[in-house]
N, C-alpha and C positions, 0 to 999 in steps of 0.2 A: 381524337385527343389533340388539344392544342399544345403549343410550346410550353406554356406555364404548367400544364398538367404533366407533361413529359419531364420537365425539370423537377417537379415535386416528387415524381416517381423515382427519378435517379437519386434524389436526396434520401428518400426513404430506404432504398436498397443499400446505399452507401452506409447510412447510419446503422441499419440492421446488421450488415456484414461486420462493421466495426464492433458492434455490441457482441456479436458471436465470438469475435477474437478476444475481446476483454473477458467474456465469460470463461473462455478456455484458460485464462490466467488463474482461475480458481484451482485448476489441476496443477498448474505450476507452483502456486503457493503451497499446496498440499504436499507435493513432492519435495520441495526445498525443506519445509519444516520437518517432514518425516525423515529425510535423509540426514539432516543435521542432528537428529536426536536418536535415542536408543531403540532397538528393535522391539522391546517390550511395550512400547507406547505407540507403535506405528498405526494400528487401527484406530486408536483414540484420536490421533491427530487428523487422520483422514475423515473420521466422522465429524469432527469439529468443522473442518473445511467444507464438508458437504452441507451440514445443517446450518451453519451461519448464513449460507446463501439461501436456504429454504426459509428459515425464520425471518431473515432480513427482507426477502422478497415480499412476504405478507405484510410486514410492518411498514415497508416503504410504499407499498400499494395503498394501504389503508390510510396512513397519516403522513409518512415521511415526504412523499412527493409533493403533497399539498403545502407542507411547511416550507419546502425548498423552492417551489416554483408557483405557489399560489399568489393571489393578490397581496401586494406588499402592505405590511403593517409597521409603520415607524422605522422602516429599514431593517427590521429585526427578524421577521418571519412571515410566511405566507398564511393566508386565511381561507383558502378554498381549494377545491380539486381533490378532496378526499375520495378514496376508492376509485381514482382515475375518472372522476365524474365529468371532467372537461373534455374527455375524448369522445369522438363521435364517428362511428364507422360509415356514416352516410355521405361524407364529403372528404376531399383530399386533406383539408386542414385537420379534420378530426382524426383521420388515419395517421397523419404525422404525429399526433399526440401519442398514439400507441408506440410508434417507432422511437420517439424521443424518450418515453418512459422506459422502454427496454434498454436503451443506451445508458440511461441514468441509474437504473437499478443495479446494473453490473458494476458501476463505479461505487455505489453504496456498499455492495458486497465486498469489494476490494478493501475498502477502509476497515470493514469489520474483520475480515479474515487475517489481516496483518497481525492482529493481537494473538492469534492462535499459537504462533511460533514463540513469541516472547513469554507466554504463560504455559508453555508445553511441559509435560511430564509431571505436573503436580496440581493442576487446576481441576476442580469438579466439572464434569460434563454438564450437569444441570445448571450450574452457575454460569458457565460459558454461554449456554443457550439464552439465558435471561439477558446477559450482557449484549449479545449479538442483536437481540430484539430491540433493546433500547438505543443502541448506537445507530441503528437504521431508522428507528422511529423518530428520534429527536436530536441526538448529539451531532451526527453528521449532517442532517438536513438543515439545521440552523446555520452552520458554517457555510453550507452550499448556498443558502439564500443570501447571506451577506455578500458572497463573492460572485455567484453565477445567477442568482435569482432576482437581481435588482435591488439588493440590500445596501446598507450603508458603506461597506467597503468598496463595492463596485462603483458607487457614486463618488467615492473619494478618488477613484482612478487606479485602484489596486488591480494588478494583472496576475492571473494564475491560469494560463491558457488551458491546461489539461489536468491540473490537480496536484502539484507538488505540495501545496498546503491543504487544499480542500480534501483530497483523498489521503495522501501519504503522511503528512504531518498529523492529521487527525488520528490515523491509525498508529503512527509512531508514538505520539504523546499518550494516547490511551494505553499503548503497550508499556510505556514507562511507569505510569500510575499502577496498572494492573500487576506488573511484575514486582513493583515495590511493595504494594499491599499484600501480595501473595507470599512473598519471601522466596529465598533461594531453595534450590533442590537440595535434598539431603546429600551431604558429602561434598558440596560445591566449595565451601569455604571451611578452612581449619579454624580452630579457636583463636589463633593469632591473626586471622583475617587473610591468610594466604589463599589465593584462588587455585583450585584444582581443575584441570581440564577434564571434561566429560565428553569424549569423542562421539560423533554421530556414527550411525551404523551403516550408512549407505551413501557414500559420496557420489557414485554414479547416478543414483536416483536424484540427488540434489542437483547434479549437473544437468540432467534432463529437465528438471523443474526450471532451472534458470533459462535454458533454451526456449522452453515453452513461454515463460514470462517475456523474454525478449521478443519472441514472435507476436505475442498478444499485445505488446506495446505499440506495434504498428497499427493496431486498431485504437488503442488508448489515446495516442497523441494525434496522428492524422485524422482520426475519426472525430476529434473534438472540433473540427471545422464545421461539423453538422451539415456539410454539403459536399456532394461528389463533383460539383461543378467548379470548385476552387482549386486552381492548379497548384496552390501552395502546399497541398497535401504531399507533393513530391519533395519539396524543401523540408517539410517537417519530418518526413521519413528519413531523410539524409541526416538531419541534425540529431534525431533520436538514435540512429545507428552509430554515428560517430561518437557520441557521448558515452554510449555503452562500451564501445571498444576502448576508448581512452580511459574510462573508469577501471576496467579490468586490467589494462596494462599498468596504470599508475599504482593500483593496489598491489599487483604482482611485484613491481620493482621495490616498493616500500617494504613489503613483508619479506622479500628475498634479502634485501640489505639488512633488515632488522634481525631476522632469525636464521639467515644463511640457507634457507630452503624456500623454494617456490610453492608456498602453501596453497592447495587447491580451494579450500573453503573460503579463505579470505579473498582470493581472486574472483571467485563466484560472486561474493558480496560486492566486490569492486564493480563488476558489470551492472549489478542491480543499483548500486550507488550512482553510477553514471546515468542510468535510465531515470531514476527518481529525480536527480538533479536537473535534468534537461526538460522535465515534464512541464514546468511552469513557463520557461522561456522559449520552448522549441519553435514557436511560430513567429518569433520576433528577433531571432539571432542568426548570425552567419554560421556556416559550417566550421570555420576556424574557432569562433566563440564556443560552439558546441564542444569541440575537442578540449578547450581549456576548462570549461565548466565541468565536463565529465571527468577530466583528470583530477581536478581539485576534489570532486566528490569521491573519487577512488582513494585519494590520500586521506581525506577526512574520515572515511569509514574505518580505516585501519586504526587510527588513533582514538576514534570514538568508541569502538568496541573495547579497546584496552582501558579507556577511561571509565566506562560504565561498569566493566567487570572488576577491575583491580582497584579503582579509587572509590567509586560510589557503592561497590558491592551489590549491584543490581544484576541478578542472574537472568540473562536473555540468551537462551540456547541458540538462537538463529541470527542474532544481530539485528533484529527488527527495529529497535529503537534507533540504532545508529544509521541503518540504511534509510528508513522512512522518516524518522523524526529529524535527525541531524541533517541528512542530505536533502530532505524536503524543504527544510528551512534555508539551506544554502541555495538550492535551486530557485526558491522564491525571491530571495535577495538578489540573486544574479540578474534578474530582470532589470533591476535598477542600475546595474553596472554595464551590461552587454547589449541591451535592446538597441535595435537600429530601425529607423523609420521605414527604410526601403522594404525590409522583411515584414514589419508589423502591418504596414498598409496593405501589402499583397495578401496577407492572411486574414485581414479583418480585425486584427488587434488594435490598430490605430497608429497614429504618428507619434511614437514615443522614442526617445533616445536615452540610453543609460549614461551614467557618469563618464564612461570611457569613450563615449561618442558625442560628447558635447552637451549632454542633457542636464548636467548639474546633479545636485543631490536630491531634487524633489521626488523623483520616482523611487529612489532607494529608500528614502524616509517613509514614503507611502507604503512600500513593501514591508518595511520594518514594523509599522503600526499594525498591519495585517497579521504578521507572524506572531507578534506579542499578544494580540487580541485573541487569536485562535488558540494559542497555548493556554491562555488564562481560562477560556471557556471550556476547552476539553479537559484541562487539569481539574477544575472544580467539579465538573459534571462526572468525569470518570472516577475521581476519588469518592464522591458521594455514592455513586453506584456500586463500586467495588467494596467500599467499607460497609455499606448496608448489606450487601450479599454476605460478607464475611461474618457480620454479627447476627444474621438471620439463618439462612439455610446453610451457611458455610461456603467458603471459597476454595478450600483446599481438601484434597483427599487425605485419608489417614496415612501415617508413616508406613504401616504394613502394606497398604495398597500401592504406595509410591515405590516401595522396595520390590514388590512382586511385579509391578508394571500396571499401568492403567488399562491395558487391554484385558487383563484378567479381572482386575478390581471393578472396572466400570462396565465392561461389556461381556465378561465371562467367555473370552475366546483368546486365542493366540494368533498373531499375524503370520507367524512362521511356525506352525505346529510341528514340523519335521526338522526344525533347525538343530535342536540339541541332538536328536538321534543321528542326523547326517554328520554332525561334527564328530560324534563318538565313532561312527562307522569309518569316517575318513582317517581318524587317528589310528584305528586298528589296522586299516589297510596299509598305512605308511609303515607300521611296525612290522608287518608281514614282509 
């Protein structure tokens, strides 16, 4: 085996290990969404997180990967590579295609599963499966081609290293449309528009989910180098970690000052906000910039959650729109402010400087064009999809099913079958 073959093998191993870390994020998303919602819907949310990956894997294998990375057509979409036909097990380059597909499919699944939390506790399981299929089939891959597959945005100079827009904003904006078309949970808003809190049933589970996501992000961001021979994976890991820490601290401070209590759920979302915010610029910024970007993301998520809930009356049980849509947008724009050539060249992003480092407004405006374009594409496609589902098979469960819980109504089981009995028994023991 020569040095070229060894290098290719190292890259394959690195990309696959990173893919496995990102795959584990599915468990993190499932735990966060389940913990932030009520016990009567726990199994339903877990099933959605499982099945959006299964359905999405088949859709992405058959069509999505080809649209995203196939031969370019007008800068808009790919035209070959269906059913992973470009991969070949007989040579190292062909084997690389298998590893590359594995890394990309877990990203596609991440975009799809973000929506599960925003539409939790009232969406039909069947409608959600259809949505998951189509986002992995066409909605996500088209954006991916524009930015990562040689499409028009990449040719314009748009930078999104690991997916603040490609993955997170796609999932976040689809969440906004889905939750809006679906409508709020029963009892969420009074007739006068007042928002009522509906607490999640398991904050420890949600906390574990955030730790899993944080861990998985070390595959998400450093893995996007697509090579284990690039020393910048260390820098990217540092910027990723610092942004998450700063996001959590900033959110904690804001919510503590605002409500006089250090709220755990908002602090958890602050960590995720920092991670989402740094995903686009992680390979072209300094550690100090990562702290600033993550902290701003942590502040943004607190006010965004309040805005969507109390002003727009969009019921998002887990804050997915704010974490992924708003902070994904902020992270993408931050490239145009904080990018530095020294870091960008080391990681392969290129020689770009943001506004704060002498680069002027050009990169920021390029980033803005990408953000607006992706919002328009996802908004139109997601609305068409969700509205069609609403008018055909139905998007929402019946009021009775929602009251009883989707575990019973959709799956004919209870996630905690002994919960009520245990509660009664504990009560009597206390009385004795």
